[in-house]
N, C-alpha and C positions, 0 to 999 in steps of 0.2 A: 600462586593463585591470585587472580584479579580480585581485589577487594575494594569495596566502597561503603562509606558510612550509610546506615539505614535508619530512618526515623519512622515511627509508627504515625499513621494519620490521626488527626484529632478525633474524628468520628469513628466509631468501632463498625464501619462497614465492612462486612466479611469479604467482599470483593476487593476493596482496597487493601485489606490485610493480606489477602491471597496474592495481590500483585506484588507485595513486598517480598513475599516468599518466592515468586517467580523470578524476581530480580536477582535475589541471592542464588537461586538454582541456576539461572543463566551464567552468573559469574563462576559458580562451581564447575558447571559442565564445559565451559570455554577453556578452562585451565589446561595447559599443555606442557610437556616437557621441552617442546621446541620453542626457543626463546622468541623467534620472530612471530610465530602464531600468537603466543601469549601477549605479545606487544601489540600486535594489530588488533587482536580481539579486545583488548583493554581500551584501545583507542575508540573503537566502535561503541563499546558499552557505555563509555563515558560521554559519548556524543548525545546520548539520550535518545529521544523519539517518543512518539505519540503511544506506542504500544497497543494500538487498537486491536490488532489481531489476537494477541494472547488475552486481552480483556474480553473479546467476543467468546473465547472458549470458556472463560471463567463465568461470564454472565449467563450463557445458556446452560452450562452445567448447574449453576445456582438455581436457574429458573425450574430445573427439573429435579432439584434436591439432591444433586450429587456434590459431595464434599470430600471425596477421596483424594489421595495424593497423586493419582494418575492425571487429574485435571491440571495440576502444577507443571507435570511432565509435558503434557501436551501444549500447554500455553508457551512454555520454553521452546518447544520444537518448532511451532509455527513463526515464532520470532527469529529462530535460527534460519529457517528457510527463507523468510523475508530479508534478512540482513545478507544472506548469500546472494540473493537477487540484486540487492542494492550494490554490493561490491562488483558484481559482473557488469551491471548497468553502467556504472560510473566509468569503467574501462572502456566499454563499447561506445558510450556517449562522449568520452574525453571529458568529463565533467571535473571541475576544479573546487567546487564548493557544494557542501551539503550540510544541512542543520547548522548553518553559520560557521562552519569550520572547513578547513581544507579537506578534501576527499582522502580516503585511504590511498588511492592510487596516486594521487598528486603528492602524498607525503612518503609512501613507501615504494611506490613504483607499480606498474601495471602487472608485472608477473607475480609479485608477492600478493596483491590483491585477488587476482584470479585464484591463486592456489589456496589462499586462506578462505575464499568462497567456497571452494571445493571441500575444505576441511569442514566447514559449517554444514554443508549439505550431508557429508558422510557422518558427522556427529549427530545430526538430527535423525538419520536412519538407524544409528546405533540405539539411540533413545526410543525410537518407535518400537524397535524389536523387543526392548526391555518390558513394554506394556502388555505384549503378548495377547493381542486382539487383532484378529484378521480384518474386522471391519475398519479398524483405525488405520491399518496398513493399506487397505484398498483406498481409502478417502485421500491419504496423504500422497500415496504413489501416483494416483491420478492427478491430484492438484499439481504436484511438481512437473509432471509431464505436459500438462496443459499450460502452465506458466512457461515452460521452455518453448512450446510452440508459439506462444504469444510474443515471446522475446524475438523469434525468428520472423514472425509476421511483421512486426514493428520494423525490423531491419529491412525487410523487403519493401516496406511502405516509405522509407525514408526518402526525402526529395521528391516525392510524387504529389504534385498539386492537383491531380485528378483523382485522388483517393476519394471514395465515396464515404458518406457518413456512416452507412451501415458496415463497411469494412473497418473504419476507425472504431466504431463501438464494439466490433468483434475483437479487435486487439485489447481494448479496455477489459473486456469480460474474461479473456484468456489471461492477460499479463498481470492485471490487478485485482479484479473482482473474484477471481478463482480462489485465492487464499482467504479471502473474506468469506466466501462461501464455505470452504472447508473448515475454517475456524468455527463457525456458527454451527455447522453439521456435527463437528466432533463433540461440542457440548451437548447436543441432543443425543448423539450415540452413547456418551457416558452417562446420560440421564435415563437411558433405556426407552426413548421415545419410539413410537410406532414409525413405520415407513413414511406414512402421509405427513405426520408432524415433523419428521426429520427433513423431508423435502421442503416444507414450509419454512423451517428455520434456515436451511440452505438458501432458500430463495431471499430471505432477509439479508443474508451476507452479500449475496450476488447484487442486489439492488443497492445496498449500503456502499459496497465497494465501487460500484459504477458511479454513484453521486460523488463519492470521495474523490476519484480521478477526474471527473468532469470539473470539479471545483479546483483541484490542483491545475489542470490546464488552463482555466480562466485566469487563476492567480498568476500564471506566467506572464500575462499581459496586463494585469490589474494591480498586483501587489508591489511591494518594494523589497529589495535585497535583504535588508536587515530584518523584517518580518519573516520573509520566506525561508531565509537561511540558505538560499542559493541565488544565483544571478538571474534577474529578470531578462527575459528573452532568450533563455537557454534553448527552448524548444525550437525556436526559429534558427538559431545557430546550428542546432543539430539537424536541421531540415525535417522537423516533424510536423506534419500537417494536422494540427489538433483541431477540435471543434470551432473554437473562436475563429481561427483563420479560415476554415472551410465555410463558415457562415458568412464571414466578411467578403469573401470572394463571391459568393452567391448574390450579395446585396450591393457590392460596390460598383462604381462606375468602371467601364472598360479599361480606362488607363490605370486605375488604381488596381484592378484585378490583375493586370499584367505585371506591375512591379511586385505584387505579392507573390504571383507565380514564380517570378525570377528569384526572388528571396528565398522561397521554399527549395527550388532547384538548386540553388548555390549555396545555401545555409549561410547567407550574408546578413550582417546586422546593420549595415551602414545607414539603412533606411528605416531602421527600427522605430524612430520617432514618428515617421509618416505612417507606418503600418499600424502603430498603436492608435494613432488618430482615426484612421479608417476602422479598425475594429471597434473603437468606442462609438464612433458616429453612426455605424450600421446597426447598433444594438446587438452586436454579436455576443458581448459578455452577458448581457441580460438574458438572451435566449439560451446561452449555455447554463447559466444559472437556473433558469427555469426548467431545463432538461434535468439538471441534477435534483431539483425540488421533486419533480415527478418520481424520479427513482427512490428519493428518500421517502416520499409519501407511500410508495408500495411497500418499502421496508417497514414503515410504521404500522401499516395494515397487518402485516405479518406478526409484528410483536404484539399487537393488540390481541391477537388470537391466543396468546399464552395466558396461563393463570395469573390473576393479580399478585404482584411481588415487588419488592425492591429492585430485583433484577430487570424485571419487565420494564419498570419505569426508567431505569438507566438505558436500556436499549432504545426506548422511545426517544430519550434525550440525545442519544448519539445520532439519531436521524436528523434532529434540528442542528446539532453542531457540526455534522459533516458538511452541511450547505452554508451555514452562516459562520464563517471562519476567515481569518486573514493569513493563515499560515498552514 
C-alpha cells in the first residue's frame, strides 16, 4: 500500500480535514498487487498537485450540508479520472516534465503510463458503482466521454494556425472544464439540490475550469519553468495554437504572423524568444487573462447565489486564485 505522512491543518476547517481523508483514501484505493501499478501510482501521488477537482466536490457538498462518506469517495474518483487524463496527455504530447518532476512516461515508459492510466479509469468506475446512485454514474460517465472527445479534438487541432478562437474554447470546455463542471455538479447532487440549482453549480465549475485553463495557457508564455513545474513553451513545441498565440497572430505585423504560423505548423521552438516578444508586445497575454477573468466572474456570480457559508466563501476565493496565480 502507498503510504505518506499526514498532518492535520492548524485550523479545524471541515473541508481541509476532509481533504486529508481524501488523500488517505486515494492512497488506499490506488494500492495494487501488481508492483508496477503500485510504483507508478506512488510516483503520481507523491508529485502532489492542486487537487482542485476533489476540493470542488467537497466544497459544494459542504455548501448543501452533505457530510457523508460518499463525498470522500467521489472526490477521490474525480482525482483518479484527472490523473488518468494527465498520464495519457503526457504520452500524446511527449512531455518530459510535470509538477517539477520527470513525467511518468519519461520515467517508466509510454506503455506503462498508458496502461496505468487505464487502471485509474477502471478503478474510478469500480468506486462509482460502489456508491450505487444512478445520477452519479450519469454525471461521471458523461464527463469521461466528453473529456475523451476533447482529447481527440485537440489532437485534430494540433499544428493548425487557422484554428478559430471558438474551436479553441470548445476544446477547453470539453477537455478541462468538463471535469470541473462534473465535480461541482456532484457536490450538488449529493446535497439534494434541485435541477436548477444543480445546473447553476455545474455552470460555476464550467466557468472556473475555463478560466483555469486560459491562465495555464498564458503561463506557458509568461511563466518560468521552476514556478510552472513544466517547460515554458511546451505548447508551441507540441504545435498547440492556444489563445495567446491566436490573439498575437491577429494583432501582429504580417512578417511576425508568418513566422508564428510556421512555428505552430512545425512545432519548432528555435524562434521562441521572438514569439514571446510578439505575444507580449501585442497584449495577447493581458487579453487572455481578461478572458479568464470574465469566466471567473461568471463563476463568482453562481457562487454568490448559494446560501452564506464558509464553503461559499472558499468557492468565491477559488475564482480569484484561478486567475491570479503563477503556476
